[in-house]
C-alpha positions in Angstrom: -109.1 -73.7 -107.7 -109.3 -75.5 -111.1 -109.2 -74.0 -114.3 -112.5 -74.4 -115.9 -113.3 -74.5 -119.5 -116.8 -73.2 -119.3 -119.4 -71.7 -117.2 -121.8 -74.5 -116.9 -121.5 -78.6 -116.7 -124.1 -81.1 -117.6 -124.6 -83.5 -114.9 -122.5 -86.4 -116.4 -119.5 -83.7 -116.9 -120.2 -83.1 -113.1 -119.9 -86.5 -112.3 -116.6 -86.7 -113.9 -114.9 -83.8 -112.2 -116.1 -84.9 -108.8 -115.2 -88.3 -109.3 -118.9 -89.0 -107.9 -121.6 -91.5 -108.9 -125.3 -90.5 -109.8 -127.0 -91.3 -106.9 -124.2 -89.4 -104.6 -124.6 -86.5 -106.8 -128.9 -86.6 -106.3 -128.3 -87.2 -102.6 -126.0 -84.3 -102.3 -128.9 -82.1 -104.6 -131.6 -83.1 -102.3 -129.6 -82.3 -99.1 -128.9 -78.7 -100.4 -125.1 -79.6 -100.4 -124.6 -78.9 -104.2 -127.2 -76.6 -106.4 -128.2 -77.3 -110.0 -129.7 -75.0 -112.6 -132.8 -76.2 -114.7 -132.8 -75.2 -118.4 -135.9 -76.9 -119.8 -135.2 -80.9 -119.1 -131.6 -80.2 -118.6 -130.1 -80.0 -114.8 -126.7 -78.2 -115.2 -123.8 -77.1 -112.6 -122.0 -73.6 -112.5 -117.9 -73.7 -112.5 -118.3 -71.7 -109.2 -120.9 -74.0 -107.8 -118.2 -77.1 -108.4 -115.6 -74.7 -106.9 -117.6 -74.0 -103.6 -118.8 -77.9 -103.1 -114.9 -79.1 -103.3 -114.0 -76.5 -101.2 -116.6 -77.2 -98.4 -116.1 -80.7 -98.8 -112.4 -80.7 -98.7 -112.3 -78.4 -95.3 -114.2 -81.4 -93.7 -112.5 -83.8 -91.0 -113.1 -87.4 -91.7 -113.0 -89.8 -88.5 -113.6 -93.3 -88.5 -116.5 -94.8 -86.0 -116.9 -98.4 -84.8 -120.4 -99.7 -84.9 -121.3 -103.2 -84.2 -118.2 -104.6 -85.6 -118.5 -102.4 -88.6 -116.6 -99.4 -89.5 -117.7 -96.3 -91.0 -116.2 -92.9 -91.7 -117.8 -89.6 -90.6 -116.9 -86.4 -91.7 -117.4 -83.1 -89.5 -117.9 -79.3 -90.6 -114.5 -78.4 -88.5 -111.9 -76.9 -91.0 -108.5 -78.6 -90.5 -106.7 -75.2 -91.7 -105.7 -72.5 -89.1 
């Protein structure tokens, strides 16, 4: 995976690594897709958790679904690797 330079990342650093918006990140936290560590008022993410999250998301198959004339994309939990 990614060569990490430290064991813990702040939320802004994690957003940059994952190329995610703050809203999407906290949605993933609420659903349990990514775990955070609280240190006082700070929220931190471990390097191992970032790797796990990326691995989980990269193994999903994305399919397009049309509904009411609009196309949207849905990820399934099925792995593409053999």
